[in-house]
C-alpha positions as CSV (number, residue, x, y, z in Angstrom):
1,X,39.9,-115.4,-156.3
2,X,43.3,-116.9,-156.9
3,X,44.8,-116.7,-160.3
4,X,46.1,-120.2,-160.1
5,X,42.7,-121.9,-160.6
6,X,40.9,-122.6,-163.9
7,X,37.8,-120.7,-165.1
8,X,35.7,-123.9,-165.1
9,X,36.0,-126.7,-162.7
10,X,33.9,-129.4,-161.1
11,X,31.8,-128.7,-158.0
12,X,33.5,-129.4,-154.7
13,X,37.0,-128.3,-155.7
14,X,38.4,-125.0,-154.6
15,X,42.1,-125.5,-153.8
16,X,44.7,-123.6,-155.8
17,X,46.6,-125.6,-158.4
18,X,50.3,-126.1,-157.8
19,X,53.2,-125.6,-160.2
20,X,54.6,-129.1,-160.9
21,X,57.2,-130.4,-163.4
22,X,55.8,-132.8,-165.9
23,X,58.5,-135.3,-164.9
24,X,57.4,-135.0,-161.2
25,X,53.9,-136.5,-162.0
26,X,55.0,-139.0,-164.7
27,X,57.8,-141.4,-165.5
28,X,58.9,-141.6,-169.1
29,X,60.6,-143.9,-171.6
30,X,62.0,-143.4,-175.1
31,X,61.3,-145.2,-178.4
32,X,63.1,-148.0,-180.0
33,X,65.8,-147.3,-182.6
34,X,66.0,-150.0,-185.3
35,X,67.4,-150.5,-188.8
36,X,65.7,-151.7,-191.9
37,X,67.2,-155.2,-191.5
38,X,65.3,-155.5,-188.1
39,X,61.9,-155.1,-189.9
40,X,60.0,-158.4,-190.5
41,X,56.5,-159.6,-191.3
42,X,55.7,-160.3,-187.7
43,X,57.2,-159.8,-184.3
44,X,57.2,-156.8,-182.0
45,X,54.7,-154.2,-183.2
46,X,56.1,-150.6,-183.4
47,X,53.9,-147.6,-182.9
48,X,55.1,-144.7,-185.0
49,X,54.1,-141.1,-185.6
50,X,51.8,-142.2,-188.4
51,X,49.8,-144.1,-185.8
52,X,49.0,-140.8,-183.9
53,X,46.1,-138.6,-185.1
54,X,43.7,-136.2,-183.3
55,X,44.9,-137.4,-179.9
56,X,44.0,-140.9,-180.8
57,X,45.9,-144.1,-181.9
58,X,44.9,-145.2,-185.4
59,X,45.8,-148.0,-187.8
60,X,48.5,-147.0,-190.2
61,X,51.4,-148.6,-192.1
62,X,52.1,-151.3,-189.5
63,X,55.7,-152.2,-188.8
64,X,57.1,-155.2,-186.9
65,X,60.6,-155.8,-185.8
66,X,62.7,-158.7,-184.6
67,X,61.9,-159.1,-180.8
68,X,65.5,-159.9,-180.1
69,X,66.6,-156.2,-180.7
70,X,63.9,-154.7,-178.5
71,X,65.3,-152.8,-175.5
72,X,62.4,-150.5,-174.9
73,X,59.3,-150.7,-172.6
74,X,56.2,-152.3,-173.8
75,X,53.3,-149.9,-173.9
76,X,50.6,-150.2,-171.3
77,X,47.0,-148.9,-171.0
78,X,47.2,-145.2,-170.0
79,X,50.6,-144.5,-171.5
80,X,50.6,-141.2,-173.4
81,X,52.9,-141.4,-176.4
82,X,54.3,-138.2,-177.9
83,X,56.1,-137.4,-181.2
84,X,59.4,-135.7,-180.2
85,X,61.0,-135.4,-183.6
86,X,59.6,-135.0,-187.1
87,X,60.5,-133.5,-190.4
88,X,57.4,-131.4,-190.1
89,X,57.9,-129.2,-187.0
90,X,54.1,-128.7,-186.7
91,X,53.7,-132.4,-185.9
92,X,56.2,-132.3,-183.0
93,X,54.2,-132.8,-179.8
94,X,51.2,-134.6,-181.3
95,X,50.2,-137.4,-178.9
96,X,47.8,-140.1,-178.1
97,X,46.8,-142.3,-175.1
98,X,47.0,-146.1,-175.2
99,X,43.4,-147.2,-174.5
100,X,43.6,-151.0,-174.8
101,X,45.9,-153.9,-174.1
102,X,48.6,-154.0,-176.8
103,X,50.9,-157.0,-176.0
104,X,54.3,-157.0,-177.5
105,X,54.1,-153.4,-178.6
106,X,56.7,-150.6,-178.3
107,X,57.1,-147.1,-179.6
108,X,59.4,-146.2,-182.4
109,X,62.3,-143.8,-182.7
110,X,61.5,-140.1,-182.3
111,X,58.8,-140.9,-179.8
112,X,58.6,-140.7,-176.0
113,X,55.9,-142.0,-173.7
114,X,54.7,-140.8,-170.3
115,X,53.2,-143.0,-167.6
116,X,51.4,-141.5,-164.6
117,X,48.5,-142.2,-162.3
118,X,46.0,-140.3,-164.5
119,X,46.9,-140.9,-168.2
120,X,43.7,-139.3,-169.4
121,X,44.6,-136.1,-167.5
122,X,48.1,-136.1,-169.0
123,X,46.7,-136.7,-172.5
124,X,44.4,-133.7,-172.1
125,X,47.2,-131.6,-170.6
126,X,49.3,-132.2,-173.7
127,X,46.4,-130.9,-175.8
128,X,46.5,-127.5,-174.2
129,X,48.1,-124.3,-175.6
130,X,50.3,-124.4,-172.4
131,X,52.0,-127.5,-173.8
132,X,52.4,-126.0,-177.2
133,X,54.1,-122.9,-175.6
134,X,56.5,-125.2,-173.8
135,X,57.3,-127.0,-177.0
136,X,58.1,-123.7,-178.8
137,X,60.4,-122.7,-176.0
138,X,62.5,-125.8,-176.9
139,X,62.4,-125.5,-180.7
140,X,64.9,-123.1,-182.0
141,X,65.6,-122.0,-185.5
142,X,67.4,-125.3,-186.4
143,X,66.3,-127.6,-183.6
144,X,63.4,-129.8,-184.5
145,X,63.1,-132.1,-181.5
146,X,62.1,-132.2,-177.9
147,X,64.6,-133.9,-175.6
148,X,64.3,-135.5,-172.2
149,X,65.9,-132.5,-170.7
150,X,63.3,-130.2,-172.4
151,X,60.5,-132.3,-170.8
152,X,62.2,-132.1,-167.4
153,X,62.1,-128.3,-167.6
154,X,58.3,-128.1,-168.4
155,X,56.2,-126.7,-165.6
156,X,52.4,-126.9,-165.5
157,X,49.8,-125.9,-162.9
158,X,48.3,-129.2,-161.6
159,X,45.4,-130.0,-159.3
160,X,45.3,-132.9,-156.8
161,X,44.9,-136.4,-158.0
162,X,41.1,-136.6,-157.5
163,X,40.5,-133.5,-159.6
164,X,43.0,-134.8,-162.2
165,X,40.9,-137.9,-162.5
166,X,37.7,-136.0,-163.0
167,X,39.2,-133.8,-165.7
168,X,40.8,-136.8,-167.4
169,X,37.5,-138.7,-167.4
170,X,35.7,-135.7,-168.9
171,X,38.1,-135.3,-171.8
172,X,38.2,-139.1,-172.4
173,X,34.5,-139.0,-172.8
174,X,34.8,-136.0,-175.2
175,X,37.6,-137.7,-177.1
176,X,35.5,-140.9,-177.4
177,X,32.6,-138.9,-178.8
178,X,34.9,-137.1,-181.3
179,X,36.4,-140.5,-182.3
180,X,32.9,-142.0,-182.8
181,X,31.9,-139.1,-185.1
182,X,35.2,-139.4,-187.0
183,X,34.6,-143.1,-187.6
184,X,31.1,-142.3,-188.9
185,X,32.4,-139.6,-191.2
186,X,35.2,-141.9,-192.5
187,X,32.7,-144.6,-193.1
188,X,30.4,-142.3,-195.1
189,X,33.4,-141.1,-197.2
190,X,34.4,-144.7,-197.9
191,X,30.8,-145.5,-198.9
192,X,30.8,-142.6,-201.3
193,X,34.1,-143.9,-202.9
194,X,32.4,-147.3,-203.3
195,X,29.3,-145.8,-204.9
196,X,31.4,-143.7,-207.3
197,X,33.2,-146.9,-208.4
198,X,29.9,-148.8,-208.9
199,X,27.5,-146.2,-210.3
200,X,29.7,-145.1,-213.2
201,X,30.9,-147.6,-215.9
202,X,34.3,-149.0,-215.6
203,X,36.7,-148.7,-218.5
204,X,35.2,-150.3,-221.6
205,X,31.8,-151.0,-220.0
206,X,28.6,-149.5,-221.3
207,X,26.7,-149.7,-218.1
208,X,27.7,-149.4,-214.4
209,X,27.6,-152.2,-211.9
210,X,24.9,-150.5,-209.8
211,X,22.0,-148.5,-211.1
212,X,18.5,-147.4,-210.2
213,X,15.5,-149.7,-211.0
214,X,13.9,-149.2,-214.3
215,X,17.0,-148.1,-216.2
216,X,18.4,-150.7,-218.7
217,X,19.7,-148.8,-221.7
218,X,23.4,-148.6,-222.5
219,X,25.2,-145.4,-221.6
220,X,26.3,-143.1,-224.5
221,X,29.9,-142.0,-225.0
222,X,30.7,-138.4,-226.2
223,X,33.5,-135.9,-226.2
224,X,33.1,-133.7,-223.2
225,X,33.7,-130.6,-225.3
226,X,30.4,-131.4,-227.2
227,X,28.5,-131.1,-224.0
228,X,30.0,-127.9,-222.5
229,X,29.8,-124.2,-223.1
230,X,32.9,-122.2,-222.2
231,X,32.2,-119.1,-220.1
232,X,34.0,-116.1,-221.4
233,X,31.9,-113.3,-219.7
234,X,34.3,-110.7,-218.4
235,X,33.5,-108.1,-215.6
236,X,34.0,-105.2,-218.0
237,X,31.6,-102.8,-216.3
238,X,32.9,-103.7,-212.9
239,X,29.4,-104.5,-211.7
240,X,30.6,-107.5,-209.6
241,X,32.9,-106.9,-206.7
242,X,32.5,-110.3,-204.9
243,X,35.9,-111.9,-205.7
244,X,36.2,-115.6,-205.1
245,X,38.8,-118.3,-205.5
246,X,38.4,-122.1,-205.8
247,X,39.5,-124.3,-202.9
248,X,39.7,-128.1,-203.1
249,X,38.1,-128.2,-199.7
250,X,35.4,-125.5,-199.7
251,X,34.7,-124.8,-203.3
252,X,34.0,-121.2,-204.1
253,X,35.6,-119.2,-201.3
254,X,35.4,-115.4,-200.8
255,X,38.9,-113.9,-201.0
256,X,38.0,-111.6,-198.1
257,X,37.5,-114.8,-196.0
258,X,40.6,-116.5,-197.3
259,X,43.0,-113.5,-196.9
260,X,42.4,-111.2,-194.0
261,X,44.1,-108.1,-195.5
262,X,42.6,-108.6,-199.0
263,X,41.1,-105.5,-200.6
264,X,39.3,-105.7,-203.9
265,X,39.6,-101.9,-204.3
266,X,43.2,-102.2,-205.5
267,X,42.6,-104.9,-208.0
268,X,41.6,-104.5,-211.6
269,X,38.6,-106.7,-211.8
270,X,37.6,-105.9,-215.4
271,X,39.4,-108.9,-216.8
272,X,38.0,-111.3,-214.2
273,X,35.4,-113.9,-215.3
274,X,31.8,-113.5,-214.0
275,X,30.5,-116.7,-212.4
276,X,26.8,-117.1,-212.4
277,X,24.5,-119.8,-211.1
278,X,24.9,-123.2,-212.6
279,X,28.4,-122.6,-213.8
280,X,31.6,-124.5,-213.0
281,X,35.1,-123.0,-212.5
282,X,38.5,-124.7,-211.9
283,X,42.1,-123.9,-211.4
284,X,44.0,-125.5,-214.4
285,X,47.1,-125.9,-212.2
286,X,45.3,-127.5,-209.3
287,X,42.6,-129.6,-210.9
288,X,44.8,-132.6,-209.9
289,X,44.0,-132.0,-206.2
290,X,40.3,-131.2,-206.8
291,X,40.3,-127.4,-207.1
292,X,36.9,-127.3,-209.0
293,X,33.7,-125.6,-207.8
294,X,30.1,-125.3,-208.8
295,X,27.8,-122.3,-208.4
296,X,24.4,-123.6,-207.1
297,X,21.1,-121.9,-207.7
298,X,20.8,-119.1,-205.1
299,X,24.5,-118.6,-204.7
300,X,25.9,-115.0,-205.0
301,X,27.3,-114.1,-208.3
302,X,31.1,-113.6,-208.2
303,X,34.2,-113.0,-210.2
304,X,37.3,-115.2,-210.4
305,X,40.8,-114.6,-211.7
306,X,41.3,-114.9,-215.4
307,X,43.7,-117.8,-214.6
308,X,40.6,-119.9,-213.9
309,X,38.6,-121.9,-216.5
310,X,34.8,-121.5,-216.3
311,X,32.1,-123.4,-218.2
312,X,28.5,-124.6,-218.1
313,X,26.7,-127.7,-219.4
314,X,24.4,-128.0,-222.4
315,X,20.9,-129.3,-221.8
316,X,21.8,-132.9,-222.4
317,X,24.1,-133.1,-219.5
318,X,23.0,-132.8,-215.8
319,X,25.2,-130.6,-213.6
320,X,25.0,-132.9,-210.5
321,X,25.9,-135.9,-212.7
322,X,28.9,-134.1,-214.1
323,X,30.0,-132.8,-210.7
324,X,30.3,-136.4,-209.5
325,X,31.9,-137.7,-212.7
326,X,34.8,-135.3,-211.9
327,X,35.5,-137.5,-208.9
328,X,35.6,-140.8,-210.8
329,X,38.6,-142.9,-211.8
330,X,37.7,-142.2,-215.5
331,X,38.1,-138.5,-215.1
332,X,41.3,-138.8,-213.1
333,X,42.9,-141.2,-215.6
334,X,42.1,-138.9,-218.6
335,X,43.3,-135.9,-216.6
336,X,46.7,-137.5,-216.0
337,X,47.0,-138.5,-219.7
338,X,46.0,-135.1,-221.1
339,X,47.6,-132.7,-218.6
340,X,50.7,-130.9,-219.5
341,X,53.8,-131.9,-217.5
342,X,55.8,-129.6,-215.2
343,X,55.8,-128.8,-211.6
344,X,52.1,-129.0,-211.6
345,X,49.8,-130.8,-214.0
346,X,47.9,-128.2,-216.0
347,X,44.6,-128.9,-217.7
348,X,43.3,-126.4,-220.2
349,X,39.7,-126.2,-221.4
350,X,40.8,-127.6,-224.7
351,X,42.3,-130.6,-223.0
352,X,39.2,-131.0,-220.8
353,X,37.1,-131.0,-224.0
354,X,39.1,-133.9,-225.4
355,X,37.9,-136.2,-222.6
356,X,35.4,-138.9,-223.3
357,X,32.5,-139.2,-220.9
358,X,29.9,-142.0,-220.6
359,X,26.4,-140.8,-219.6
360,X,22.9,-142.2,-219.5
361,X,19.5,-140.6,-220.2
362,X,18.9,-137.3,-218.5
363,X,16.4,-138.8,-216.0
364,X,19.0,-141.3,-214.8
365,X,21.6,-138.6,-214.6
366,X,19.3,-136.6,-212.4
367,X,18.8,-139.6,-210.1
368,X,22.5,-140.2,-209.8
369,X,23.2,-136.5,-209.1
370,X,20.4,-136.3,-206.5
371,X,21.7,-139.5,-204.8
372,X,25.2,-138.1,-204.4
373,X,23.9,-134.7,-203.4
374,X,22.0,-136.3,-200.5
375,X,25.2,-138.3,-199.6
376,X,27.3,-135.1,-199.7
377,X,24.8,-133.3,-197.5
378,X,25.0,-136.1,-195.0
379,X,28.8,-136.0,-195.0
380,X,28.8,-132.3,-194.6
381,X,26.3,-132.6,-191.7
382,X,28.6,-135.1,-189.9
383,X,31.6,-132.9,-190.7
384,X,29.9,-129.9,-189.0
385,X,29.1,-132.0,-186.0
386,X,32.7,-133.2,-185.7
387,X,34.0,-129.7,-186.1
388,X,31.6,-128.5,-183.4
389,X,32.8,-131.2,-180.9
390,X,36.5,-130.3,-181.7
391,X,35.7,-126.6,-181.1
392,X,34.0,-127.5,-177.8
393,X,37.1,-129.4,-176.8
394,X,39.3,-126.4,-177.6
395,X,37.1,-124.2,-175.4
396,X,37.1,-126.7,-172.5
397,X,40.9,-127.0,-172.7
398,X,41.2,-123.3,-172.4
399,X,38.9,-123.0,-169.5
400,X,39.6,-126.2,-167.5
401,X,43.4,-125.7,-167.3
402,X,45.4,-122.9,-165.8
């Protein structure tokens, strides 16, 4: 078998792919350069790098310019727009295809667009590692852009038009599925934000806007320190070797997973805090970005760095309720007020203890905690599905291109 064919292809195609320059199979145009004085409330819409995410066009901070200064092509369905310059080099090369009519719309500075017979195929091609390799050939130590000349030197193995069309349609369907699941996930996250706002009392209120049937009593206000027990258990006998850190994305994370070359054998773990079931831990320097975690029943006992703060709740406070209170505007406002200044806001246990918390009867707390746990599980389920589709796309990109 020839080396110049992909591992996976549609039935009926057996011809070798041919080396072609990107500029041989597409035409291109550059984005519009404009000044702040050209920006106005309405006029010609400018697509910018912020409108490009996950190979899709999204709504972002919309910008309109005076139509009289426009000297660039209007975008058309099937055009693939590419970020060619950005302060973050990792964003150079991100791209998206125009999927609907967008009258009076151009691309902005530091963008280029490619127009060919099979836009979906081009969009998929630019998602491959082959394209990333071509980008890195162009980016030197100080160069942070791809030029028209760079694009003209890029070569890719390319099939005939009919097979291009099949491949493009396949990835379009996959991208549409990914976009659908992304919208579902975004909607669920927005719904959760709304529930957090309505199911906890606003500043000065004694009850929330939204609550479960049968609960009418005012919520009680207490200092958080009256409701928490600080955890000071150290790993003095070195009985626990499972070392974890706290991530704002994944909660408790094994350091062996986070750092490939990490070895607990060389660390002195005797001063580390032991984290048992039903205990919280947070990073005092990163609590502002959500670096807090909770050890559920059945989770493996671990130790965390002595830089962390760990605590558990007294019987009057439900863990699930508190976990979600940490995501409310009330917590965030008090965190900002009480945190020490500096490069990072730092929140000590004493400062956390000074916070005021409103809470209802334990039964109502349980219902609130259970409601948000179910919502979090649903969000996590959709996130896993989305991640699976993205992984599938990566696999197909590797196997369906040469």
